[in-house]
ZAMARGU-4260 file (C-alpha; in steps of 0.2 Angstrom, whole numbers, plus 5000, padded with zeros to 4 digits):
<rodrens>
0) 4801/5387/4704 | 4792/5373/4696 | 4790/5357/4706 | 4801/5345/4695 | 4810/5330/4703
5) 4829/5332/4702 | 4840/5317/4697 | 4856/5313/4706 | 4863/5301/4694 | 4876/5314/4687
10) 4878/5332/4684 | 4873/5329/4666 | 4858/5320/4671 | 4852/5333/4683 | 4854/5347/4670
15) 4845/5338/4656 | 4830/5334/4667 | 4827/5352/4674 | 4812/5360/4665 | 4812/5379/4666
20) 4797/5390/4669 | 4793/5402/4654 | 4780/5415/4659 | 4774/5429/4648 | 4780/5445/4656
25) 4766/5455/4646 | 4751/5443/4651 | 4736/5453/4658 | 4724/5447/4671 | 4707/5444/4663
30) 4693/5454/4671 | 4679/5445/4681 | 4662/5444/4673 | 4651/5459/4677 | 4665/5470/4682
35) 4668/5487/4673 | 4683/5487/4662 | 4698/5496/4670 | 4711/5503/4658 | 4728/5499/4664
40) 4740/5513/4668 | 4751/5517/4653 | 4769/5508/4653 | 4784/5519/4657 | 4798/5520/4644
45) 4808/5509/4657 | 4795/5496/4657 | 4794/5495/4639 | 4813/5494/4637 | 4813/5480/4650
50) 4799/5470/4641 | 4809/5472/4625 | 4825/5465/4633 | 4815/5450/4639 | 4807/5447/4623
55) 4823/5449/4613 | 4832/5436/4625 | 4817/5424/4623 | 4818/5425/4604 | 4836/5421/4604
60) 4833/5406/4615 | 4820/5400/4603 | 4832/5402/4589 | 4845/5392/4599 | 4857/5406/4602
65) 4860/5401/4619 | 4874/5413/4624 | 4865/5428/4617 | 4849/5422/4626 | 4859/5420/4642
70) 4866/5437/4641 | 4849/5445/4637 | 4841/5437/4652 | 4855/5442/4664 | 4853/5460/4657
75) 4834/5459/4660 | 4838/5454/4679 | 4850/5468/4681 | 4837/5481/4674 | 4823/5473/4684
80) 4833/5475/4700 | 4838/5493/4695 | 4820/5498/4691 | 4813/5489/4707 | 4802/5479/4695
85) 4797/5467/4709 | 4801/5449/4714 | 4790/5442/4702 | 4799/5449/4687 | 4816/5444/4695
90) 4810/5426/4698 | 4804/5425/4680 | 4822/5430/4674 | 4831/5419/4685 | 4820/5404/4679
95) 4825/5407/4661 | 4844/5409/4666 | 4842/5393/4676 | 4835/5384/4661 | 4849/5390/4650
100) 4863/5384/4663 | 4854/5368/4663 | 4855/5366/4644 | 4874/5371/4644 | 4877/5359/4659
105) 4884/5373/4670 | 4881/5367/4688 | 4890/5381/4696 | 4879/5394/4686 | 4863/5384/4691
110) 4868/5384/4709 | 4871/5403/4709 | 4854/5406/4701 | 4846/5395/4714 | 4854/5405/4728
115) 4847/5421/4721 | 4830/5413/4721 | 4831/5407/4739 | 4837/5424/4744 | 4821/5432/4737
120) 4810/5418/4744 | 4818/5407/4758 | 4802/5397/4759 | 4803/5392/4740 | 4804/5373/4744
125) 4807/5368/4726 | 4822/5380/4725 | 4829/5375/4742 | 4828/5356/4737 | 4836/5359/4720
130) 4850/5369/4728 | 4854/5355/4740 | 4855/5343/4726 | 4865/5354/4715 | 4877/5358/4729
135) 4879/5340/4733 | 4884/5336/4715 | 4896/5350/4716 | 4904/5343/4731 | 4899/5358/4742
140) 4894/5346/4756 | 4892/5358/4770 | 4881/5369/4760 | 4871/5354/4753 | 4868/5348/4770
145) 4862/5365/4776 | 4850/5367/4762 | 4844/5348/4764 | 4840/5350/4782 | 4832/5367/4779
150) 4821/5359/4765 | 4815/5346/4778 | 4809/5359/4789 | 4798/5367/4776 | 4781/5361/4770
155) 4786/5348/4756 | 4777/5337/4743 | 4782/5318/4744 | 4793/5320/4729 | 4802/5335/4736
160) 4805/5327/4753 | 4812/5312/4744 | 4824/5323/4734 | 4830/5332/4750 | 4833/5314/4758
165) 4843/5310/4742 | 4853/5326/4743 | 4858/5322/4762 | 4862/5304/4756 | 4874/5310/4743
170) 4882/5321/4756 | 4884/5307/4768 | 4891/5296/4754 | 4904/5310/4750 | 4909/5310/4768
175) 4912/5291/4768 | 4898/5288/4780 | 4889/5274/4771 | 4878/5270/4786 | 4870/5287/4786
180) 4869/5287/4767 | 4859/5271/4768 | 4847/5279/4780 | 4843/5294/4769 | 4842/5283/4753
185) 4831/5271/4763 | 4819/5285/4768 | 4819/5292/4750 | 4813/5274/4744 | 4799/5274/4757
190) 4793/5290/4749 | 4796/5286/4731 | 4797/5267/4729 | 4799/5268/4710 | 4814/5280/4710
195) 4828/5270/4701 | 4841/5283/4707 | 4836/5280/4725 | 4838/5261/4723 | 4854/5262/4714
200) 4862/5274/4728 | 4855/5263/4742 | 4863/5248/4734 | 4880/5257/4733 | 4879/5262/4751
205) 4874/5244/4756 | 4889/5237/4746 | 4900/5249/4756 | 4893/5242/4772 | 4896/5224/4765
210) 4877/5220/4766 | 4878/5210/4750 | 4861/5202/4749 | 4852/5218/4752 | 4863/5227/4740
215) 4860/5214/4727 | 4841/5216/4729 | 4843/5235/4726 | 4853/5233/4711 | 4841/5221/4703
220) 4827/5233/4707 | 4836/5247/4699 | 4839/5236/4683 | 4820/5231/4683 | 4815/5249/4684
225) 4827/5255/4671 | 4834/5240/4661 | 4846/5251/4651 | 4854/5259/4667 | 4872/5254/4664
230) 4878/5259/4681 | 4865/5247/4690 | 4872/5232/4680 | 4889/5237/4685 | 4884/5238/4703
235) 4876/5221/4702 | 4892/5214/4695 | 4903/5222/4708 | 4892/5215/4722 | 4893/5198/4715
240) 4912/5199/4713 | 4914/5205/4731 | 4903/5191/4737 | 4914/5178/4728 | 4902/5174/4715
245) 4914/5176/4701 | 4904/5167/4688 | 4888/5177/4692 | 4899/5193/4691 | 4905/5189/4674
250) 4888/5185/4668 | 4882/5202/4675 | 4896/5211/4665 | 4891/5202/4650 | 4873/5207/4652
255) 4878/5225/4653 | 4890/5224/4638 | 4877/5227/4625 | 4874/5244/4633 | 4892/5249/4630
260) 4900/5236/4619 | 4917/5244/4618 | 4918/5248/4637 | 4936/5244/4642 | 4933/5242/4660
265) 4919/5229/4657 | 4929/5220/4644 | 4944/5219/4656 | 4933/5213/4671 | 4925/5199/4660
270) 4942/5193/4655 | 4949/5194/4672 | 4935/5185/4680 | 4935/5171/4667 | 4954/5170/4671
275) 4951/5168/4689 | 4938/5155/4686 | 4950/5145/4676 | 4941/5147/4660 | 4956/5149/4650
280) 4949/5148/4632 | 4936/5161/4636 | 4948/5172/4645 | 4960/5172/4631 | 4946/5177/4619
285) 4940/5190/4630 | 4958/5198/4631 | 4959/5197/4612 | 4943/5207/4611 | 4948/5220/4624
290) 4965/5223/4614 | 4955/5225/4598 | 4947/5241/4605 | 4959/5246/4619 | 4976/5240/4613
295) 4985/5249/4627 | 4980/5242/4643 | 4996/5236/4652 | 4988/5227/4666 | 4978/5217/4654
300) 4993/5212/4644 | 5001/5207/4661 | 4986/5196/4666 | 4985/5189/4648 | 5004/5184/4649
305) 5000/5175/4666 | 4987/5165/4657 | 4998/5161/4642 | 5011/5155/4654 | 4999/5143/4662
310) 4996/5136/4644 | 5015/5135/4642 | 5015/5147/4628 | 5030/5156/4634 | 5035/5165/4618
315) 5018/5173/4617 | 5018/5177/4635 | 5034/5186/4634 | 5027/5197/4620 | 5012/5202/4631
320) 5024/5206/4646 | 5034/5217/4635 | 5018/5227/4632 | 5014/5227/4650 | 5031/5235/4656
325) 5024/5253/4656 | 5010/5249/4669 | 5022/5245/4683 | 5031/5257/4694 | 5050/5258/4691
330) 5054/5248/4707 | 5042/5234/4704 | 5051/5218/4698 | 5036/5208/4693 | 5036/5210/4675
335) 5055/5206/4674 | 5052/5191/4685 | 5039/5184/4674 | 5049/5189/4658 | 5064/5179/4665
340) 5052/5164/4668 | 5046/5165/4650 | 5062/5167/4642 | 5071/5154/4653 | 5057/5141/4649
345) 5058/5145/4631 | 5077/5142/4631 | 5074/5125/4640 | 5061/5120/4627 | 5071/5124/4611
350) 5085/5113/4604 | 5091/5124/4590 | 5108/5131/4598 | 5106/5148/4590 | 5088/5151/4595
355) 5091/5144/4612 | 5106/5156/4614 | 5095/5170/4610 | 5082/5166/4623 | 5096/5163/4636
360) 5102/5180/4633 | 5085/5188/4635 | 5082/5178/4651 | 5098/5183/4658 | 5094/5202/4654
365) 5077/5200/4662 | 5085/5191/4677 | 5098/5206/4679 | 5084/5219/4680 | 5073/5209/4691
370) 5088/5205/4703 | 5093/5223/4703 | 5075/5228/4708 | 5074/5215/4721 | 5091/5208/4727
375) 5083/5198/4741 | 5073/5186/4729 | 5084/5171/4729 | 5072/5160/4719 | 5078/5170/4704
380) 5095/5164/4707 | 5090/5146/4708 | 5079/5148/4692 | 5093/5155/4683 | 5104/5141/4688
385) 5091/5128/4683 | 5090/5136/4666 | 5108/5135/4663 | 5109/5118/4670 | 5095/5111/4659
390) 5103/5120/4643 | 5120/5112/4646 | 5129/5127/4653 | 5135/5117/4668 | 5150/5127/4673
395) 5140/5143/4675 | 5125/5134/4683 | 5137/5126/4695 | 5145/5143/4699 | 5128/5150/4705
400) 5124/5135/4716 | 5142/5136/4723 | 5141/5155/4726 | 5125/5152/4736 | 5134/5138/4746
405) 5148/5150/4750 | 5136/5162/4758 | 5126/5148/4767 | 5133/5131/4768 | 5117/5125/4775
410) 5107/5130/4759 | 5099/5113/4755 | 5092/5120/4738 | 5110/5125/4732 | 5116/5107/4737
415) 5103/5099/4727 | 5108/5110/4712 | 5127/5106/4714 | 5122/5087/4715 | 5111/5088/4700
420) 5124/5097/4689 | 5137/5084/4695 | 5126/5070/4690 | 5122/5078/4673 | 5141/5079/4670
425) 5142/5061/4675 | 5152/5066/4690 | 5144/5056/4703 | 5158/5059/4715 | 5155/5077/4714
430) 5137/5074/4719 | 5142/5063/4734 | 5154/5076/4740 | 5141/5090/4739 | 5130/5080/4751
435) 5144/5075/4762 | 5149/5093/4764 | 5131/5098/4768 | 5130/5083/4780 | 5144/5090/4790
440) 5136/5108/4790 | 5119/5101/4795 | 5122/5084/4803 | 5104/5081/4808 | 5095/5084/4791
445) 5088/5067/4786 | 5088/5073/4767 | 5107/5072/4765 | 5107/5054/4771 | 5093/5049/4760
450) 5101/5057/4745 | 5118/5049/4748 | 5109/5032/4750 | 5100/5035/4733 | 5116/5040/4725
455) 5125/5024/4731 | 5110/5013/4726 | 5111/5021/4709 | 5128/5013/4707 | 5123/4997/4715
460) 5134/5001/4730 | 5122/4993/4742 | 5133/4992/4757 | 5137/5011/4757 | 5118/5015/4754
465) 5114/5004/4769 | 5127/5013/4780 | 5118/5030/4776 | 5101/5023/4781 | 5109/5017/4797
470) 5116/5034/4801 | 5099/5040/4798 | 5091/5029/4810 | 5104/5035/4823 | 5097/5053/4821
475) 5079/5047/4819 | 5077/5032/4831 | 5061/5023/4828 | 5060/5028/4809 | 5054/5011/4802
480) 5056/5018/4784 | 5074/5020/4786 | 5076/5003/4794 | 5066/4994/4780 | 5077/5004/4766
485) 5092/4997/4775 | 5086/4980/4775 | 5082/4981/4756 | 5099/4987/4753 | 5106/4971/4762
490) 5094/4961/4752 | 5101/4968/4736 | 5119/4965/4743 | 5114/4947/4744 | 5116/4947/4763
495) 5099/4940/4768 | 5105/4936/4786 | 5108/4954/4790 | 5092/4959/4781 | 5082/4947/4792
500) 5089/4955/4807 | 5082/4972/4802 | 5066/4965/4797 | 5065/4957/4814 | 5069/4973/4822
505) 5054/4980/4814 | 5043/4966/4821 | 5050/4969/4838 | 5042/4986/4839 | 5026/4987/4850
510) 5012/4987/4837 | 5001/4996/4850 | 5014/5010/4852 | 5013/5010/4871 | 5031/5016/4871
515) 5027/5033/4864 | 5017/5047/4871 | 4998/5044/4871 | 4995/5059/4860 | 5006/5051/4846
520) 5000/5033/4847 | 4987/5034/4833 | 4999/5040/4820 | 5013/5029/4826 | 5002/5013/4827
525) 4997/5016/4808 | 5015/5018/4803 | 5021/5003/4813 | 5007/4992/4805 | 5013/4997/4788
530) 5031/4993/4793 | 5026/4977/4800 | 5017/4971/4785 | 5032/4976/4774 | 5044/4967/4785
535) 5034/4951/4785 | 5033/4952/4766 | 5052/4955/4765 | 5055/4940/4776 | 5043/4930/4766
540) 5053/4935/4750 | 5069/4930/4758 | 5063/4913/4763 | 5055/4911/4746 | 5072/4915/4737
545) 5080/4903/4748 | 5068/4889/4744 | 5060/4889/4761 | 5042/4890/4754 | 5033/4885/4770
550) 5043/4898/4780 | 5038/4911/4768 | 5020/4905/4769 | 5021/4907/4788 | 5026/4925/4787
555) 5013/4929/4774 | 4999/4921/4785 | 5005/4930/4800 | 5004/4946/4789 | 4986/4942/4785
560) 4982/4939/4803 | 4990/4955/4809 | 4982/4965/4796 | 4965/4958/4799 | 4966/4963/4818
565) 4973/4980/4814 | 4961/4985/4800 | 4946/4978/4809 | 4950/4989/4824 | 4951/5004/4812
570) 4937/5000/4801 | 4948/4999/4785 | 4948/4985/4772 | 4962/4973/4773 | 4977/4973/4761
575) 4977/4961/4747 | 4996/4959/4744 | 4999/4946/4757 | 4985/4935/4751 | 4991/4936/4733
580) 5008/4932/4738 | 5002/4917/4749 | 4992/4911/4734 | 5007/4911/4723 | 5017/4901/4736
585) 5003/4888/4737 | 5004/4886/4719 | 5023/4883/4720 | 5019/4870/4733 | 5007/4862/4721
590) 4992/4866/4733 | 4980/4875/4721 | 4965/4872/4732 | 4974/4882/4746 | 4979/4895/4734
595) 4960/4897/4729 | 4955/4897/4747 | 4967/4911/4750 | 4959/4922/4737 | 4941/4917/4742
600) 4945/4922/4759 | 4951/4939/4752 | 4936/4941/4741 | 4924/4939/4756 | 4934/4953/4765
605) 4935/4964/4749 | 4919/4960/4741 | 4920/4975/4729 | 4938/4972/4723 | 4938/4966/4704
610) 4956/4961/4704 | 4954/4947/4717 | 4941/4939/4706 | 4952/4941/4690 | 4966/4932/4700
615) 4954/4919/4705 | 4949/4916/4687 | 4968/4913/4683 | 4969/4900/4697 | 4953/4891/4691
620) 4959/4891/4673 | 4976/4884/4678 | 4966/4869/4686 | 4956/4867/4670 | 4940/4873/4678
625) 4935/4884/4664 | 4917/4887/4670 | 4923/4894/4687 | 4936/4904/4679 | 4923/4912/4668
630) 4911/4915/4682 | 4925/4924/4692 | 4928/4936/4677 | 4909/4939/4677 | 4911/4944/4696
635) 4925/4955/4692 | 4915/4964/4678 | 4901/4967/4691 | 4913/4976/4703 | 4923/4987/4690
640) 4918/5004/4683 | 4924/4997/4666 | 4917/4980/4665 | 4920/4977/4647 | 4938/4971/4648
645) 4934/4957/4660 | 4920/4951/4649 | 4931/4952/4634 | 4943/4941/4644 | 4929/4929/4647
650) 4927/4927/4628 | 4946/4925/4626 | 4945/4912/4640 | 4933/4901/4630 | 4942/4903/4614
655) 4958/4897/4622 | 4949/4882/4627 | 4941/4879/4610 | 4924/4883/4617 | 4918/4893/4601
660) 4900/4892/4605 | 4902/4900/4622 | 4914/4913/4616 | 4902/4918/4602 | 4888/4919/4615
665) 4898/4931/4626 | 4903/4942/4612 | 4886/4943/4605 | 4879/4948/4622 | 4892/4962/4622
670) 4889/4967/4605 | 4870/4970/4609 | 4876/4984/4621 | 4891/4989/4611 | 4885/4988/4593
675) 4899/4998/4585 | 4914/4995/4597 | 4929/4987/4588 | 4935/4979/4604 | 4919/4968/4604
680) 4916/4966/4585 | 4934/4960/4581 | 4935/4945/4593 | 4917/4941/4588 | 4921/4940/4570
685) 4937/4930/4574 | 4927/4918/4584 | 4914/4915/4571 | 4928/4913/4558 | 4936/4900/4569
690) 4919/4891/4571 | 4917/4891/4552 | 4902/4903/4553 | 4907/4912/4537 | 4892/4922/4534
695) 4891/4928/4551 | 4910/4932/4551 | 4908/4941/4535 | 4894/4952/4541 | 4904/4957/4557
700) 4920/4960/4547 | 4911/4971/4536 | 4903/4981/4551 | 4921/4982/4558 | 4928/4989/4542
705) 4914/5002/4541 | 4918/5008/4558 | 4937/5007/4556 | 4942/5009/4537 | 4960/5011/4542
710) 4961/4993/4547 | 4966/4987/4530 | 4969/4969/4536 | 4950/4967/4538 | 4949/4967/4519
715) 4959/4951/4519 | 4947/4943/4531 | 4932/4948/4520 | 4940/4941/4505 | 4944/4925/4514
720) 4926/4923/4520 | 4919/4927/4502 | 4931/4914/4495 | 4925/4901/4508 | 4907/4905/4503
725) 4912/4903/4485 | 4907/4920/4481 | 4922/4922/4469 | 4917/4938/4460 | 4914/4947/4476
730) 4931/4940/4483 | 4940/4947/4468 | 4932/4964/4470 | 4939/4965/4488 | 4956/4959/4483
735) 4956/4972/4469 | 4952/4985/4483 | 4967/4978/4493 | 4978/4981/4478 | 4972/4999/4476
740) 4977/5002/4494 | 4993/4992/4493 | 4999/4990/4475 | 5015/4983/4480 | 5008/4968/4489
745) 5014/4952/4480 | 5003/4941/4492 | 4987/4950/4486 | 4992/4945/4468 | 4994/4927/4474
750) 4977/4927/4483 | 4969/4933/4467 | 4978/4919/4457 | 4971/4907/4470 | 4953/4913/4468
755) 4954/4911/4449 | 4961/4894/4451 | 4947/4889/4462 | 4935/4895/4449 | 4945/4885/4436
760) 4948/4901/4427 | 4967/4901/4425 | 4967/4912/4409 | 4956/4925/4419 | 4971/4928/4430
765) 4983/4930/4415 | 4971/4942/4407 | 4970/4952/4423 | 4989/4953/4425 | 4991/4957/4406
770) 4979/4971/4407 | 4987/4977/4424 | 5005/4977/4416 | 4999/4986/4401 | 4991/5000/4411
775) 5007/5001/4422 | 5022/4993/4413 | 5034/4998/4427 | 5024/4989/4440 | 5037/4977/4446
780) 5025/4968/4458 | 5014/4964/4444 | 5028/4958/4434 | 5035/4947/4448 | 5017/4940/4450
785) 5017/4936/4431 | 5033/4927/4432 | 5028/4918/4448 | 5012/4912/4440 | 5022/4904/4425
790) 5034/4897/4438 | 5020/4889/4448 | 5012/4882/4433 | 5029/4875/4427 | 5028/4885/4411
795) 5046/4891/4408 | 5044/4893/4390 | 5029/4905/4392 | 5039/4915/4405 | 5053/4917/4393
800) 5042/4922/4379 | 5033/4935/4390 | 5050/4942/4396 | 5056/4944/4378 | 5041/4952/4372
805) 5041/4964/4387 | 5059/4969/4384 | 5055/4972/4366 | 5040/4982/4369 | 5048/4993/4382
810) 5066/4994/4375 | 5067/5013/4379 | 5056/5013/4395 | 5070/5012/4409 | 5058/5010/4424
815) 5048/4996/4415 | 5064/4987/4411 | 5071/4989/4429 | 5054/4982/4435 | 5056/4967/4423
820) 5074/4965/4429 | 5068/4965/4447 | 5055/4952/4443 | 5067/4941/4435 | 5079/4942/4450
825) 5064/4939/4462 | 5059/4923/4452 | 5077/4916/4453 | 5082/4918/4435 | 5098/4927/4440
830) 5107/4924/4423 | 5093/4933/4413 | 5091/4946/4426 | 5110/4950/4425 | 5110/4950/4406
835) 5095/4962/4406 | 5103/4974/4419 | 5119/4974/4410 | 5110/4980/4394 | 5100/4993/4404
840) 5117/5000/4412 | 5125/5000/4395 | 5111/5010/4387 | 5111/5023/4402 | 5130/5025/4406
845) 5127/5042/4415 | 5112/5037/4425 | 5118/5036/4443 | 5102/5027/4448 | 5104/5014/4434
850) 5122/5011/4438 | 5119/5009/4456 | 5106/4997/4452 | 5118/4987/4441 | 5131/4988/4456
855) 5118/4981/4467 | 5114/4967/4456 | 5132/4963/4454 | 5134/4963/4473 | 5120/4951/4474
860) 5128/4939/4463 | 5145/4940/4472 | 5153/4950/4458 | 5159/4964/4470 | 5175/4968/4461
865) 5166/4970/4445 | 5154/4981/4454 | 5169/4992/4460 | 5174/4994/4442 | 5157/5000/4437
870) 5158/5013/4451 | 5175/5018/4446 | 5170/5020/4428 | 5155/5031/4433 | 5167/5042/4444
875) 5178/5044/4428 | 5163/5049/4417 | 5165/5068/4412 | 5147/5070/4412 | 5145/5067/4431
880) 5144/5083/4440 | 5157/5087/4454 | 5145/5086/4468 | 5139/5069/4462 | 5157/5063/4459
885) 5161/5068/4477 | 5147/5057/4483 | 5152/5043/4472 | 5170/5043/4479 | 5163/5042/4497
890) 5153/5027/4491 | 5168/5019/4483 | 5178/5022/4499 | 5165/5014/4510 | 5164/4999/4499
895) 5183/4997/4499 | 5183/4998/4518 | 5169/4985/4520 | 5179/4973/4507 | 5195/4975/4518
900) 5204/4986/4506 | 5209/4998/4520 | 5223/5007/4511 | 5212/5010/4496 | 5198/5017/4507
905) 5210/5028/4517 | 5218/5035/4501 | 5201/5040/4495 | 5195/5048/4511 | 5212/5057/4513
910) 5210/5065/4496 | 5192/5070/4500 | 5197/5078/4516 | 5210/5088/4507 | 5197/5096/4496
915) 5184/5097/4510 | 5193/5097/4527 | 5177/5101/4537 | 5166/5087/4530 | 5161/5078/4546
920) 5154/5063/4538 | 5170/5059/4529 | 5180/5063/4544 | 5169/5051/4555 | 5170/5037/4542
925) 5189/5038/4541 | 5191/5039/4560 | 5180/5024/4562 | 5190/5015/4549 | 5206/5019/4558
930) 5198/5013/4575 | 5191/4997/4568 | 5208/4992/4561 | 5218/4996/4576 | 5226/5012/4570
935) 5221/5022/4585 | 5236/5033/4584 | 5231/5038/4566 | 5213/5042/4572 | 5220/5053/4586
940) 5231/5062/4574 | 5217/5065/4562 | 5206/5072/4575 | 5219/5083/4582 | 5222/5090/4564
945) 5204/5093/4562 | 5202/5103/4578 | 5216/5115/4573 | 5206/5120/4558 | 5199/5138/4560
950) 5181/5141/4561 | 5174/5123/4563 | 5156/5121/4568 | 5152/5117/4586 | 5144/5100/4579
955) 5161/5095/4570 | 5171/5101/4585 | 5160/5090/4597 | 5161/5075/4585 | 5180/5077/4583
960) 5183/5079/4602 | 5172/5064/4605 | 5182/5053/4593 | 5198/5059/4600 | 5192/5055/4617
965) 5187/5037/4611 | 5205/5035/4605 | 5212/5039/4621 | 5200/5028/4630 | 5206/5014/4618
970) 5224/5018/4624 | 5218/5017/4642 | 5222/5035/4645 | 5206/5039/4655 | 5212/5057/4660
975) 5214/5063/4642 | 5198/5054/4637 | 5188/5062/4651 | 5195/5079/4646 | 5190/5078/4628
980) 5173/5071/4632 | 5170/5087/4643 | 5177/5098/4628 | 5164/5089/4617 | 5150/5093/4629
985) 5156/5111/4630 | 5156/5113/4611 | 5139/5105/4610 | 5129/5104/4626 | 5119/5088/4627
990) 5129/5079/4614 | 5124/5061/4617 | 5140/5051/4611 | 5150/5062/4623 | 5138/5058/4638
995) 5139/5040/4634 | 5158/5041/4633 | 5159/5050/4649 | 5149/5036/4657 | 5161/5023/4651
1000) 5175/5033/4658 | 5166/5034/4675 | 5163/5015/4675 | 5181/5011/4671 | 5187/5022/4685
1005) 5175/5014/4697
</rodrens>
């Protein structure tokens, strides 16, 4: 056999790299020089036929007729055996058959041929080595090992020995003996260092042995030798992943991807690794790319769903989970558990009742399936109850919690649920009872006492809250937190004497904790120090509230002293609160020097605390020492990661004290390092403006506007600066820019008038206004500005002429006339305004907008009954549509109600309800009217009638129940009021007015 190296990468790789030996059956040996030519013996007919069979098969192979060639060479071998043609002929035939099996990737056939070769010549090292490799690839480990060991006993070339070692390595790998496999592969590498397959296989074995650095080295060597060797790239990624280098593994997979861009396993691995690394955006993109080529990868859909859940995109996550269902065993609840989470959270995030109901149904269905698969997962019960509670299904939620408590009265989570639902129903008594029952079942659980205390504190029932904390101290003696909480409740209950006793109890505890076991002293000392500090501050507050400032001060100074001793022993910075409070007391005592001394002492102990220096600045400023106040702000800025705010405060400090030069200096220094920061440029410009530095202020306001063009007020500043500088043309341009942005600004027109007046160009302003009105005749602001101008100039005649001309010019332009009418009203010319409005209304009898404007004008001039007549006439106009007429009747009823014509309003509302009994707006208006005028019984009857109507909406039912409940509340019938408020919440969970009503009932019942 030829000495070709075999590859162990795969069966396909092996067969495609084998090169057959083609030897001419008819070749004759050339005679040696000087020898007499010997005529060969004539061929027998059998030999001729044998040669013909061989040549025919060779011709078929050359033409690519593989099956025909294989059949021919097999026939040649049979004939050669039958004719005893000799081993040489047989070996030549086997070689051709072997080559054909290699071409057709038939490993089993190739192995059979090699066995025949070895049977003829057991010392054929090449054939033995090849047979070991082929048998190893076929999984015939015993045969492969036998041939491999046999090969090593023969005389081999370096390449053959390496190939035999590789075969034995493959066998060891198949038998899950990575240590032995690594030995053989290592030997092969020593023999053939450049063999990429050997390095790859050695790396696989080392990975199985968890020798990761060495495995990584082999994988990198294989990649270096053969950069397009995909399996080596995948091996490197797997090694990195197993070693915890997830980022490196993802990078390795991405490097391999160009070799097989649509490889699903690699695409999935990249997405999963990015997900594990928290690279959410990248992972999402990776999953989308995976689904583009491999849409049906259920486990990928599941992982993508988990990623979407973290992004709180629950609807999209649920869609992915639905696609993932097929990947999980029938008894695996995970998909349904996650589906339940997604649907329940979607339900809680949606306020549309119909859509919310849909997601609640889906969530409950997923819960049912997950619970059926895993009945022991109690967390699902609680999650279902939470969803129902937070979507307003209180009764069902409460039932779940109560069912859990029925099975286990000591289930604290269920108690929390019952209490929460009760509180959401404004049933504080129910929440209290839940914790009281739990307390009986688990009397030594501190949580129940804490919860009851908080419930009592929420209703300002300080004494009951204190009692709960007292019980807590009985089961947890030495718990200073409970003692302090009890003291605080007594403070709130205005019982300072009792509170002081509890604070004193804290101070009576040994601060060195010698009364507790030695192994607990470090923790207890720390706790007691915090408790002592709190107690001393509490005592100081009590004394201060009682007007005993010196006593308060003594407690605070004691707190400082204790804290210094404790923190020095523990190498911790002292606490600042006692110092701040002591400084505040000194200020009340009119001793500012001592207040400052307190903070200077604190500053020396906490040299890096900017807050101390900021408070010192305030103290110095209060004394009028602006220089020291400014210096402290500088110190604060030097100690803070964000120094800008303190330096800005320094500038404000100077401005407050009319020290413009210093303020400008501070701001300019800040502007040098913050050239485009509006926080700096704005106060700088304001300071320059205050100092009369118009040019500088103009420049900074311009810079500020360029940086923040949405700050329109800066244009006003720019125009003011230009006006001060007498740059009137430029000022006008800026004012016009303001008008373009805010055309309804009457002040801007006034500012323009002022600029023209300063120029001495009064006619210029009139010309501008005239052109402006001509361009937009319905611009009511410009019209008002024109009338204001004439009024300010005491030119009543000109004003009248202008209005007359305008009215004549725009007799058919209703918007323009309305604008003029508005201008006349604004100028105070009410008679002309009403006259013009009456004319416009007469000319436009069916225009609801115009008639409503007329009504408004009449109302403004106190002619409300006349306005009612106008509205009544409009209702009677046959050209008004039915829907418009209905709305106008509602408007008239509202007017009559406000004007005190209750009977008239009730009559209109009643007729409207007869035609549209489910109009919630009308119903609410009529009920409110009844209630406001003491006709509660009529309101109750109205709501009861509405509630009997078939098919009313949940919203109308909730509103009607709420109004009915409020009626009973007015009659002091709290039981009925509560019942109907609850019915309102049942109809529309989360309905605010019903919640508020229930709260009033609760407060009324105490």
